[in-house]
C-alpha positions as CSV (number, residue, x, y, z in Angstrom):
1,M,17.8,18.5,31.3
2,E,20.6,16.8,32.6
3,W,18.3,14.2,34.3
4,L,16.5,13.6,30.4
5,H,20.0,13.0,29.5
6,Q,20.9,10.2,31.9
7,L,17.4,8.8,31.4
8,F,17.7,8.8,27.6
9,S,21.3,7.4,27.6
10,R,20.2,4.3,29.9
11,S,16.9,3.4,27.7
12,P,17.3,5.5,24.0
13,E,14.1,3.3,23.3
14,I,12.1,5.6,25.8
15,A,13.0,8.6,23.6
16,L,11.8,6.7,20.4
17,F,8.3,5.8,21.9
18,L,8.0,9.1,23.5
19,S,8.6,10.6,20.2
20,L,6.1,8.7,18.4
21,A,3.6,8.8,21.0
22,V,3.8,12.9,21.2
23,G,4.4,13.1,17.3
24,Y,1.5,11.4,16.6
25,Y,-0.8,13.5,19.2
26,I,0.6,16.6,17.5
27,G,0.1,15.3,14.1
28,K,-3.9,14.8,14.8
29,I,-4.1,18.6,15.7
30,Q,-5.9,20.7,13.0
31,F,-4.8,24.0,12.1
32,G,-7.3,25.1,10.0
33,K,-7.6,22.7,7.2
34,F,-4.0,22.1,7.7
35,Q,-2.7,18.7,9.7
36,L,0.8,17.8,10.2
37,G,0.3,14.3,10.4
38,G,1.7,11.6,12.4
39,V,5.0,11.1,10.5
40,A,5.9,14.9,10.5
41,G,4.9,15.4,14.0
42,S,7.0,12.3,15.1
43,L,10.0,14.0,13.2
44,L,9.5,17.2,14.8
45,V,9.4,15.9,18.4
46,A,12.3,13.6,17.7
47,V,14.7,16.9,16.7
48,L,13.4,18.6,19.9
49,V,14.1,15.6,21.9
50,S,17.6,15.2,20.5
51,Q,18.7,18.5,21.8
52,V,19.0,17.0,25.2
53,G,21.3,14.1,23.7
54,V,20.2,11.0,22.6
55,T,22.2,8.1,21.2
56,V,20.6,5.6,19.0
57,D,22.1,2.7,17.2
58,P,22.2,3.1,13.8
59,G,20.9,-0.3,13.0
60,V,17.7,0.2,14.4
61,K,16.8,2.5,11.7
62,S,18.0,0.1,8.9
63,V,15.7,-2.7,10.5
64,L,12.9,-0.5,10.8
65,F,13.1,1.1,7.4
66,A,13.8,-2.4,5.7
67,L,10.6,-3.5,7.5
68,F,8.4,-0.8,6.3
69,I,9.5,-0.7,2.5
70,Y,9.4,-4.7,2.1
71,A,5.9,-4.5,3.6
72,V,4.7,-1.7,1.3
73,G,6.3,-3.7,-1.8
74,Y,4.5,-7.1,-0.4
75,E,1.1,-5.4,-0.3
76,S,1.2,-3.8,-3.8
77,G,3.4,-6.7,-5.5
78,P,0.4,-8.0,-7.9
79,Q,-0.5,-4.6,-8.7
80,F,2.8,-3.4,-9.6
81,F,3.4,-6.1,-11.9
82,N,0.4,-5.6,-13.6
83,S,0.9,-2.1,-14.2
84,L,4.4,-2.4,-15.6
85,G,4.7,-1.4,-19.3
86,R,4.2,1.5,-21.6
87,Q,1.9,3.3,-19.0
88,S,5.3,3.6,-16.7
89,I,6.5,5.9,-19.2
90,R,5.5,9.1,-17.0
91,E,7.1,7.5,-13.9
92,I,10.6,7.5,-15.5
93,I,10.1,11.0,-17.3
94,L,9.3,12.3,-13.5
95,A,11.9,10.7,-11.8
96,A,14.5,12.5,-14.4
97,V,13.0,15.9,-14.2
98,L,13.3,16.0,-10.6
99,A,17.1,14.9,-10.5
100,I,17.9,17.4,-13.4
101,T,15.6,20.2,-11.6
102,G,17.6,19.0,-8.3
103,L,21.1,19.1,-9.9
104,A,20.4,22.8,-11.6
105,T,18.8,24.2,-8.1
106,V,21.8,23.1,-6.3
107,V,24.3,24.4,-8.6
108,V,22.5,27.9,-8.9
109,M,22.3,28.1,-5.3
110,A,26.1,27.2,-4.9
111,K,27.2,29.8,-7.0
112,L,24.8,32.3,-5.8
113,F,25.6,32.1,-1.9
114,G,29.5,30.8,-2.7
115,L,29.1,27.4,-1.3
116,D,32.2,25.2,-2.0
117,K,32.0,21.9,-3.7
118,G,31.9,19.8,-0.4
119,L,29.0,22.3,0.9
120,A,27.1,22.1,-2.2
121,A,27.2,18.2,-2.4
122,G,26.0,18.1,1.3
123,V,23.1,20.4,0.8
124,A,22.2,18.1,-2.1
125,A,22.4,14.9,0.0
126,G,20.3,16.4,2.8
127,G,18.1,18.4,0.9
128,L,17.1,15.9,-1.4
129,T,17.2,13.1,1.2
130,Q,19.8,11.0,-0.9
131,S,22.5,9.5,1.5
132,A,24.5,7.8,-1.2
133,I,25.2,11.6,-2.7
134,I,27.6,11.5,0.3
135,G,29.5,8.5,-0.6
136,T,29.9,9.5,-4.6
137,A,30.8,13.2,-3.8
138,G,33.1,12.3,-1.5
139,D,34.7,10.0,-3.8
140,A,34.7,12.6,-6.5
141,I,36.4,15.1,-4.2
142,N,39.2,12.5,-3.6
143,K,40.0,12.6,-7.3
144,L,40.4,16.2,-7.8
145,G,43.8,16.1,-7.3
146,L,43.9,18.4,-4.3
147,A,46.1,18.7,-1.4
148,A,45.1,16.1,1.5
149,E,44.0,18.7,4.1
150,E,41.9,20.5,1.3
151,V,40.3,16.9,0.2
152,Q,39.7,16.6,4.1
153,R,37.9,20.1,4.3
154,L,35.4,19.3,1.6
155,Q,34.6,15.9,2.7
156,G,34.1,17.4,6.2
157,N,31.8,20.0,4.6
158,V,29.7,17.4,2.8
159,A,28.8,16.1,6.2
160,V,28.3,19.7,7.4
161,G,25.8,20.7,4.6
162,Y,24.2,17.0,5.0
163,A,23.5,17.4,8.7
164,V,22.0,21.0,8.2
165,T,19.6,20.2,5.6
166,Y,18.7,16.5,6.3
167,V,15.8,17.1,8.7
168,F,13.7,20.1,6.8
169,G,14.6,17.9,3.7
170,S,12.4,14.7,5.1
171,F,10.1,17.4,6.4
172,G,9.6,19.7,3.2
173,A,8.6,16.6,1.1
174,I,5.9,16.0,3.5
175,L,4.6,19.6,3.1
176,V,4.6,19.6,-0.7
177,C,3.5,16.1,-1.4
178,V,1.0,15.9,1.1
179,N,-0.3,19.2,1.9
180,L,0.4,21.6,-1.1
181,L,-0.2,19.1,-4.1
182,P,-3.9,18.5,-3.1
183,K,-4.5,22.0,-2.9
184,F,-2.6,22.3,-6.3
185,M,-4.9,19.8,-7.8
186,G,-7.9,21.0,-6.4
187,R,-8.6,17.2,-4.8
188,S,-7.8,15.2,-1.9
189,I,-5.3,12.5,-1.8
190,R,-8.3,10.3,-0.5
191,D,-10.8,11.0,-2.8
192,D,-8.7,10.6,-6.1
193,A,-7.5,7.3,-3.9
194,V,-11.1,6.1,-4.0
195,R,-11.3,6.9,-7.5
196,A,-8.4,5.4,-8.8
197,E,-9.6,1.9,-6.8
198,T,-12.8,1.9,-8.5
199,A,-11.5,2.7,-12.2
200,M,-9.2,-0.3,-11.3
201,Q,-11.5,-2.6,-10.3
202,G,-13.6,-2.1,-13.6
203,G,-16.4,-0.3,-11.8
204,V,-17.4,-2.9,-9.6
205,Q,-17.9,-1.3,-6.0
206,V,-15.3,-2.6,-3.5
207,R,-16.8,-2.2,0.1
208,A,-14.1,-1.4,2.7
209,P,-14.1,-3.7,6.0
210,G,-17.3,-3.1,8.2
211,Q,-19.2,-1.8,5.2
212,E,-22.1,-3.5,4.1
213,A,-25.1,-2.9,1.5
214,A,-28.1,-1.6,3.3
215,A,-29.7,-3.9,0.7
216,P,-27.9,-7.0,0.5
217,D,-27.5,-9.0,-2.7
218,L,-27.9,-12.6,-0.9
219,V,-30.9,-13.1,1.6
220,G,-32.7,-15.6,3.1
221,R,-36.5,-15.7,3.8
222,I,-38.9,-18.1,5.9
223,Y,-42.0,-18.3,4.2
224,Q,-45.2,-20.3,4.3
225,I,-46.5,-22.3,1.3
226,G,-49.8,-21.2,0.0
227,E,-52.2,-21.6,-2.9
228,H,-49.3,-22.8,-5.3
229,A,-48.7,-26.1,-3.4
230,G,-47.9,-29.0,-5.9
231,L,-44.7,-27.7,-7.2
232,T,-41.6,-29.9,-6.3
233,I,-38.5,-28.0,-5.0
234,G,-36.6,-29.1,-8.2
235,Q,-39.4,-27.7,-9.9
236,L,-39.3,-24.1,-7.8
237,E,-35.6,-23.8,-8.1
238,Q,-35.4,-24.4,-11.7
239,E,-37.8,-21.8,-12.5
240,H,-35.7,-19.5,-10.9
241,A,-32.4,-20.7,-12.0
242,A,-31.3,-17.8,-13.7
243,H,-30.8,-15.6,-10.9
244,G,-30.3,-18.1,-8.1
245,I,-32.7,-19.4,-5.3
246,T,-32.5,-22.7,-3.4
247,I,-34.8,-24.2,-0.7
248,E,-32.5,-24.7,2.5
249,R,-34.6,-26.2,4.9
250,L,-38.4,-27.3,5.0
251,K,-40.9,-27.7,8.1
252,R,-43.9,-29.6,7.8
253,D,-46.7,-30.1,10.6
254,G,-44.2,-29.0,13.1
255,K,-41.3,-31.7,12.2
256,I,-38.0,-30.7,9.8
257,I,-38.1,-32.7,6.6
258,E,-34.9,-33.4,4.5
259,V,-35.1,-31.3,1.7
260,A,-34.8,-33.3,-1.8
261,P,-35.4,-32.0,-5.6
262,E,-38.7,-34.4,-6.1
263,L,-40.2,-33.3,-2.7
264,A,-43.9,-31.8,-3.6
265,L,-44.9,-28.5,-1.5
266,E,-48.0,-28.8,0.3
267,P,-50.3,-25.8,1.8
268,G,-49.0,-24.8,5.2
269,D,-45.3,-26.0,4.7
270,I,-42.6,-23.6,6.2
271,V,-39.8,-23.0,3.8
272,L,-36.4,-21.4,4.3
273,A,-35.6,-19.8,0.9
274,V,-32.0,-18.5,0.1
275,G,-31.3,-16.5,-3.3
276,R,-30.1,-13.2,-4.6
277,R,-32.5,-10.6,-3.9
278,Q,-33.8,-10.4,-7.5
279,A,-35.0,-13.9,-7.6
280,M,-36.5,-13.4,-4.4
281,V,-38.6,-10.6,-5.1
282,G,-39.9,-12.9,-8.1
283,I,-40.6,-15.9,-5.9
284,V,-42.7,-13.8,-3.6
285,P,-46.4,-14.7,-4.9
286,V,-45.7,-18.4,-4.8
287,F,-46.0,-17.9,-0.8
288,S,-48.7,-17.0,1.0
289,K,-46.8,-15.2,3.7
290,E,-43.5,-14.3,5.1
291,L,-42.6,-15.5,8.9
292,Y,-40.3,-13.6,10.8
293,A,-38.8,-16.8,12.9
294,V,-39.8,-20.3,13.0
295,E,-38.0,-22.7,15.6
296,G,-36.0,-25.2,13.5
297,M,-35.3,-23.3,10.4
298,E,-32.1,-21.5,11.5
299,L,-29.3,-22.3,9.3
300,T,-25.8,-20.8,9.2
301,M,-24.4,-19.8,6.0
302,E,-20.7,-19.1,5.3
303,R,-18.5,-17.2,2.8
304,R,-15.3,-18.7,1.7
305,D,-12.5,-17.4,-0.7
306,V,-11.7,-20.4,-3.0
307,V,-8.6,-20.7,-5.2
308,L,-9.3,-21.8,-8.9
309,A,-6.8,-24.9,-9.2
310,N,-9.3,-27.0,-11.2
311,K,-8.0,-27.0,-15.0
312,A,-11.3,-27.6,-16.3
313,Y,-12.6,-24.1,-15.3
314,H,-9.4,-22.2,-17.3
315,N,-9.9,-19.7,-19.9
316,R,-13.7,-19.9,-19.3
317,T,-16.2,-17.5,-19.3
318,V,-18.5,-17.2,-16.6
319,G,-21.4,-17.3,-18.7
320,D,-20.0,-20.8,-20.1
321,I,-19.5,-22.1,-16.7
322,R,-22.8,-21.5,-15.5
323,A,-24.7,-22.7,-18.9
324,N,-22.8,-25.8,-18.7
325,T,-22.4,-26.8,-15.2
326,S,-25.1,-29.2,-13.8
327,Q,-28.0,-27.8,-11.1
328,Q,-26.9,-30.2,-9.0
329,V,-23.1,-29.2,-8.9
330,R,-24.2,-25.4,-8.8
331,H,-27.2,-26.1,-6.3
332,G,-26.9,-23.9,-3.0
333,I,-23.8,-22.2,-4.1
334,Y,-23.3,-18.1,-5.1
335,V,-20.4,-16.6,-6.5
336,V,-19.8,-13.5,-4.7
337,Q,-16.8,-12.1,-6.1
338,I,-13.8,-13.1,-8.4
339,L,-10.3,-11.9,-7.7
340,R,-7.3,-11.8,-9.8
341,M,-4.3,-10.8,-8.3
342,G,-6.2,-8.4,-5.7
343,K,-8.3,-6.9,-8.5
344,V,-11.9,-7.5,-8.5
345,L,-13.4,-8.8,-12.1
346,P,-16.8,-7.7,-12.9
347,M,-19.6,-10.7,-12.6
348,L,-20.4,-10.7,-16.2
349,D,-20.9,-13.5,-18.4
350,E,-18.1,-12.8,-20.8
351,T,-15.7,-12.3,-18.0
352,V,-13.1,-14.9,-18.2
353,V,-11.6,-17.0,-15.4
354,Q,-8.1,-18.2,-15.0
355,S,-6.4,-20.9,-12.8
356,G,-5.3,-18.9,-9.6
357,D,-8.3,-16.6,-9.5
358,V,-9.8,-16.2,-6.1
359,V,-13.6,-17.1,-6.1
360,S,-15.4,-16.1,-3.4
361,V,-18.4,-18.5,-2.6
362,Y,-21.3,-18.4,-0.6
363,G,-23.7,-21.1,1.0
364,S,-24.3,-23.5,3.6
365,E,-21.3,-25.2,5.0
366,Q,-21.8,-28.8,3.2
367,D,-22.3,-26.9,0.2
368,V,-19.2,-24.9,0.3
369,K,-17.1,-28.0,1.1
370,R,-18.4,-29.6,-1.8
371,I,-18.0,-27.0,-4.4
372,S,-14.1,-26.1,-2.9
373,S,-13.3,-29.6,-3.4
374,L,-14.2,-29.4,-7.2
375,I,-12.7,-26.3,-8.0
376,G,-9.5,-25.6,-5.7
377,Y,-8.8,-25.1,-2.3
378,V,-9.7,-22.7,0.4
379,V,-7.9,-20.2,1.5
380,V,-8.0,-20.4,5.1
381,P,-8.2,-17.0,7.2
382,S,-5.1,-16.9,9.5
383,A,-4.3,-14.2,11.8
384,K,-0.5,-15.6,11.7
385,T,2.2,-14.4,9.7
386,D,4.6,-16.9,7.9
387,F,7.8,-15.7,9.2
388,V,9.8,-18.0,7.1
389,Y,8.3,-16.5,3.9
390,L,9.2,-12.9,5.8
391,G,12.5,-13.7,6.7
392,A,13.2,-14.9,3.2
393,G,11.7,-12.2,1.5
394,L,14.1,-9.5,3.5
395,V,17.0,-11.8,3.1
396,V,16.8,-11.8,-0.5
397,G,15.9,-8.1,-0.6
398,L,19.1,-7.0,1.5
399,L,21.1,-9.2,-0.4
400,V,19.8,-7.4,-3.6
401,G,20.8,-4.3,-1.8
402,L,24.3,-5.0,-1.3
403,L,25.2,-5.5,-5.3
404,T,26.9,-2.6,-6.8
405,A,27.3,-1.7,-10.6
406,R,29.8,0.9,-11.5
407,I,29.6,3.7,-14.4
408,G,33.1,4.3,-14.6
409,S,34.5,5.1,-10.8
410,I,30.6,5.9,-9.5
411,P,29.3,2.7,-7.8
412,L,25.3,2.5,-8.4
413,T,23.2,0.3,-6.0
414,L,19.7,0.0,-4.6
415,G,20.6,-0.3,-1.3
416,S,18.9,-1.8,1.5
417,G,15.7,-0.1,0.9
418,G,15.6,-0.6,-3.0
419,G,16.5,-4.1,-2.4
420,A,13.5,-4.6,0.1
421,L,11.0,-2.5,-1.7
422,L,11.7,-5.1,-4.8
423,S,12.0,-8.2,-2.8
424,G,8.9,-7.3,-1.2
425,L,6.9,-6.7,-5.0
426,L,8.1,-10.2,-6.0
427,F,7.0,-12.4,-2.8
428,G,4.2,-10.2,-2.7
429,W,3.2,-11.3,-6.3
430,L,4.5,-14.9,-5.8
431,R,2.0,-15.0,-2.8
432,A,-1.2,-13.5,-5.0
433,K,-0.1,-16.5,-7.3
434,K,-0.2,-19.3,-4.8
435,Q,-1.6,-18.7,-1.6
436,T,-0.9,-21.9,0.1
437,F,2.2,-20.3,1.7
438,G,3.5,-16.6,2.4
439,A,0.6,-15.2,4.7
440,M,0.7,-11.9,6.2
441,P,-2.5,-10.7,7.6
442,N,-3.5,-7.0,6.5
443,G,-2.9,-6.1,10.1
444,A,0.4,-7.2,10.0
445,V,1.1,-5.5,7.1
446,Q,-0.2,-2.2,8.4
447,I,1.7,-2.2,11.6
448,L,5.0,-3.0,10.1
449,K,4.3,-0.1,7.4
450,D,3.2,2.3,10.6
451,L,5.5,1.5,12.9
452,G,8.5,1.1,10.4
453,L,8.2,4.3,8.8
454,A,7.5,6.2,11.7
455,G,10.2,4.2,13.9
456,F,12.7,5.0,11.1
457,V,11.9,8.8,10.9
458,V,12.3,8.8,14.7
459,V,15.5,7.9,14.8
460,V,16.7,9.9,11.9
461,G,15.4,13.3,14.1
462,L,17.2,11.7,17.2
463,S,20.6,11.0,15.3
464,S,20.7,14.3,13.7
465,G,18.6,16.9,15.1
466,L,21.0,18.0,17.8
467,Q,23.9,18.2,15.3
468,A,21.8,19.9,13.1
469,V,20.9,22.6,15.4
470,Q,24.3,23.3,16.7
471,T,25.3,23.7,12.9
472,V,22.7,26.1,12.2
473,K,24.0,28.1,15.0
474,Q,27.6,28.0,13.7
475,Q,27.0,28.6,10.4
476,G,24.3,30.7,10.5
477,L,20.7,30.3,8.4
478,T,22.3,30.6,4.9
479,L,23.0,27.2,4.6
480,F,19.4,26.2,6.2
481,G,17.8,28.4,3.5
482,V,19.6,27.1,0.6
483,G,18.8,23.7,2.0
484,V,14.8,24.8,1.9
485,V,15.0,25.9,-1.6
486,V,16.9,22.9,-2.6
487,T,14.3,20.6,-1.0
488,V,11.1,22.5,-1.9
489,L,11.9,24.1,-5.5
490,P,12.7,21.0,-7.5
491,L,9.5,19.2,-5.9
492,I,7.3,22.2,-7.1
493,L,9.2,22.5,-11.0
494,T,8.5,18.5,-11.0
495,M,5.0,18.9,-9.9
496,L,4.2,21.6,-12.5
497,I,5.8,19.7,-15.0
498,G,3.9,16.7,-14.2
499,R,0.6,17.8,-14.2
500,Y,1.1,20.0,-17.4
501,V,3.1,17.7,-19.5
502,L,3.1,14.5,-18.2
503,R,-0.7,15.4,-17.6
504,Y,-1.1,13.5,-14.4
505,D,-4.8,13.9,-13.2
506,N,-5.1,11.9,-10.0
507,T,-3.9,13.4,-6.8
508,A,-3.0,9.9,-5.2
509,V,-1.3,8.6,-8.3
510,F,0.6,11.8,-8.5
511,A,1.7,12.0,-5.0
512,G,2.9,8.5,-4.8
513,A,5.1,9.2,-7.8
514,L,6.3,12.6,-6.6
515,S,7.4,11.2,-3.2
516,G,9.1,8.3,-5.2
517,S,11.0,10.7,-7.5
518,R,12.7,12.6,-4.2
519,S,13.0,9.0,-2.5
520,A,11.4,10.9,0.0
521,N,10.0,7.7,2.3
522,P,8.3,10.0,5.2
523,A,6.5,11.8,2.6
524,F,5.0,8.6,1.0
525,G,4.1,7.2,4.4
526,E,1.8,10.3,4.7
527,V,0.6,9.8,1.2
528,L,-0.6,6.1,2.2
529,D,-2.0,7.4,5.3
530,K,-4.3,9.9,3.6
531,A,-5.1,7.4,0.6
532,E,-6.2,5.0,3.2
533,N,-5.4,2.2,0.0
534,A,-2.5,1.0,-1.6
535,I,-3.2,3.3,-5.0
536,P,0.0,5.5,-4.3
537,T,2.2,2.5,-4.3
538,V,2.9,1.6,-7.8
539,P,3.7,5.0,-8.9
540,F,6.2,5.2,-6.1
541,A,8.2,1.9,-6.6
542,I,9.0,2.8,-9.9
543,T,9.8,6.5,-9.2
544,Y,11.7,5.3,-5.9
545,A,13.7,2.6,-7.6
546,L,15.0,5.0,-10.7
547,A,15.4,8.0,-8.0
548,N,18.0,5.8,-6.0
549,V,19.7,5.8,-9.1
550,F,19.4,9.3,-10.5
551,L,20.1,11.2,-7.3
552,T,22.8,8.8,-6.7
553,L,24.6,10.0,-9.9
554,L,24.3,13.7,-8.6
555,G,27.4,13.4,-6.4
556,P,30.2,13.7,-9.1
557,L,28.0,15.9,-11.2
558,I,27.7,18.7,-8.2
559,V,31.4,17.9,-7.7
560,A,32.2,18.8,-11.2
561,L,29.8,21.8,-12.2
562,V,30.2,24.0,-8.4
């Protein structure tokens, strides 16, 4: 193994990416209905790789985690701020319940197995994956008035307990939140994530990328005019204005004729009609037959997202706008979807639109340009990330993470993770409000989340795995077993209270809240992967912020009670 040690010493990044590759491969393997997942698999592989001796700069872990948690916040900012209110009380209680059950479990286990104050605090820090406990417990031990040698011994035991229990603290949370919780609830995270997303969208069906309706609402057809000739194009369109239909192109005697409202249709004319399926079905009797393809009748249509900025349309209903907008303005334009802060609004007459809403319009290029300039500005799709905005968001978040408040002598801080999360939420919300800056494509957000979390977990495994295994060999399995109980029992107790007292009934929402209440970032990453949408993020963001405070307070409490 010496050659591996030499290799990893020269290039520790090889160990990182090797752990990622092998870990994600193992994570895909099915063991019956159980699947480890890429994050847990990467953690286990990293622990194995660490046994040959790997040194990774701790700054790498900090950078990767900051990118992950900021991207999570950025993606969920609009939904988070829309969800704040009385409905967040459950998350506050859940975070408090886990902190209380965690404290009780540590104290009871310490008394049963004769752990001193240092080991007990270390087990809490590792088993609950809250590294801040090391600092608060160490400070509390320093103020006990003990001899310097005893203080040093107890503070050293904090590190020992942490090293032995931290790896399973991360892994065990994944097992409970991703594997046990869905079995307990009787429904998968993915199914409930879809259900919650549908409910959030007010029953509006939102298709995933790559999905299309088998019978799309907007269609184009080429027809030949029959016995109903004589109608003008304007009359034909007006008769079916309620549901929407436009004649986009006309061919007569082999020549393309410019379409105009006053132009009368003649027998044998060939027209390209575009409109909603409901209107198209009703207009079919006007035509003699449908044609497959006719030279010169090709027309490219486009869909564009337009931000509503014209105050004339602010706080008006869809029905009001439709009824009081001239046919000339509406001609050739079909509103496909309206979004507000990422939420799809139902296309009903009573739906009220507001400035900042994103209106998806469909039509020919010239019609789309005309209507876009009238109601606001087009959101220009881009594959590039606004690094000015991304960098500013991370700087703000990391600065917030440096702020410290004190309760007596106990320092409380959000840390870099909490600061980056809050900054991501805020900057994501601002981006949704004003979409002329701050672009970060979905693919960029996803790679930051995936690489950031998995890389963070691998660095943890590479840094702590060797020390943890060596300490277990020296101390025996007792300390490790205590850590397993401290990891799993509070989660299970909190899960039971959340289900039967707080009445969580959605697995995806519950999994996000539960992982956040334990500040279990690897578990949350797996929850997001299973959900395949952002539904678990809002409850996670609330409980995660609270857990950073509640769990940090456990350090001096454990020192006082053990």
